[in-house]
Residue, then its C-alpha position, 0 to 999 in steps of 0.5 A: m929808206r928803200e932807196h938807201l937799202d937798194g943802193l947797197g946792192t945786196n939782198w935785204r928783207v923785211v920781217q914782222h915779229p912780236p913787239l919787243d923793246t929790249i934784247d932780253q924780251g927778244m931772247e924770251l921770244d926767240i927773236a933770232d929764230l923768228l928773224g932767221l938769224s943766229v943769236g950771235n948776229l943780233s944787233k944791239f943799238l945804244l945811243l951814247e953821249d959824250a961830255g960835250g953833247l956829241l951823240i954816238l950810235l953804237v951798233a954792237q953785235g949779239i947780246r953781250r954787254p958792249d965794251l964802252r972803254q973800247v968805244r971811248e978809245v975809238v971815238g977819242c973821248r974820256r967819258l960816255h954815258m947813255a943818252p937820256a930818254a929826253t934826248l932820244r925823244q927830242r932828237l930821234d922821236t923814239m924811246p930807250g930800247r927802240v933806237s936803230l940805225l934806220d932811225l937816222v934815215d928820217y933824222r939826218g944830222q941828229v946823231d954825229t957818229v956811228v960806231l960799228d962792232g967790227n965783229l958784226v961788219a966782218t961777216d956777210q951773215q945777216t943781222a936785223l935793224p928795227l924799222g920804225s917800230d918794235e914789230v918790224s925789222v930789216c935783215l941785211p948782211g952785217s958787211c953792208l952796215p958801214d956803207l949804210a951808216r956812211k949815207l946817214v952820218s958824217q963819221v963812221l968808226i969801226l971797233p976792232e974785231s975781238 
């Protein structure tokens, strides 16, 4: 993983923090302050599945609920739903609330597409990616996410900025 991060040619850092499984827990712990980020630059990760079984990792900005209609339009599918817990365990050896873009480093080929929030990638401000646990995150500029994702999956799509 270090090779992928160093290959981005930017500054990144590893931060340890109290364990958390959800954005709500993170907000209670003031995770943004612990990570040295603004709340608006926190990342939310959702593993989605379309009707045909295509797995899509959505990397959304902040704590607001992502617009799945917009994701469906960008991906070009009619239906999307949260991937079941069994799929997360089988394909990424993780559980709901703990999926991350960095999970794809060790499980290449298990997720077909990454969809990135255009607001997140349009900034050089740092965001955080959980690193294999609920207690460690990697902080790096949001603008690096497309390059990182392209190293891990065959298709990277970016939602329009809002």
